[in-house]
Structures are given as C-alpha cells and as structure tokens.
C-alpha positions in Angstrom: 0.0 0.0 0.0 2.9 2.3 0.6 4.0 1.7 -3.0 0.5 2.7 -4.2 0.6 5.9 -2.1 4.0 6.8 -3.6 2.6 6.4 -7.1 -0.4 8.5 -6.2 1.8 11.2 -4.7 4.0 11.2 -7.8 1.0 11.6 -10.0 -0.4 14.3 -7.7 -3.5 12.1 -7.0 -5.0 10.7 -3.9 -6.9 7.6 -2.8 -10.2 8.9 -4.2 -8.6 8.3 -7.7 -8.3 4.5 -7.0 -11.2 3.0 -9.0 -10.6 -0.8 -8.6 -8.3 -3.2 -6.9 -7.6 -6.9 -7.2 -5.8 -8.4 -4.3 -4.0 -11.7 -4.7 -3.2 -13.6 -1.5 -1.1 -16.8 -1.1 -3.0 -17.6 2.2 -6.6 -16.5 2.7 -5.9 -16.5 6.5 -4.3 -13.1 5.8 -7.7 -11.7 4.7 -8.5 -9.9 7.9 -5.0 -8.3 8.1 -5.3 -7.2 4.5 -8.7 -5.6 5.2 -7.3 -3.7 8.2 -4.3 -2.4 6.2 -6.5 -1.6 3.2 -8.9 0.5 5.4 -5.9 2.5 6.8 -4.9 3.6 3.3 -8.2 3.9 1.5 -11.5 5.4 2.7 -15.1 4.9 2.1 -16.6 4.5 -0.3 -14.0 1.9 -1.0 -13.0 1.2 -4.6 -14.5 -1.9 -6.2 -12.4 -4.9 -5.0 -11.8 -8.5 -5.8 -9.7 -10.7 -3.5 -8.5 -14.1 -4.6 -6.2 -16.8 -3.2 -3.4 -18.0 -5.5 -0.9 -20.8 -5.3 2.2 -18.5 -5.5 3.3 -15.0 -6.4 6.6 -13.8 -7.9 9.6 -13.4 -5.6 7.9 -15.3 -2.8 5.5 -12.4 -2.1 2.5 -13.1 0.1 0.3 -10.3 -1.4 0.1 -8.6 -4.8 -2.3 -5.8 -5.5 -3.4 -4.6 -9.0 -4.9 -1.2 -9.1 -6.9 0.8 -11.6 -6.5 4.6 -11.2 -8.8 7.2 -12.8 -7.6 10.7 -13.5 
C-alpha cells in the first residue's frame, strides 16, 4: 500500500482516484489483516475490489495488488 501511495503522490493524485483493486493472497488466512491495512490507506466509499487466493506469487511475495486509477 505504501508503493501505491508513492505512485499516487508522484501523479499528484489521492486515494479517491483509485477505482478498482484486485488483491492476490497466497494464504486466505491473511484476509482480515489485509482488510485492516486496506482501510488504513483507502477510505469509504472503498473502490471496487476482488480478492483471490493464488498458489504462489513472484519473488515469494504473500500479497500482490493490481490497481486501476482514474484521472
């Protein structure tokens, strides 16, 4: 989420410009933790979101987030 915030700052945008996210988790047990972190960085009304569990992510990551940003 800090990488997303850096990108938004560089583009002179804010979290209201986030239209959609897809969150990939390697362990669905992390779902509650992800929700808490997500809510710290984005505010209601939250962007449209899909969360899915995957077998693995590149470089051993536990979480990957795809984001669509509107200008």
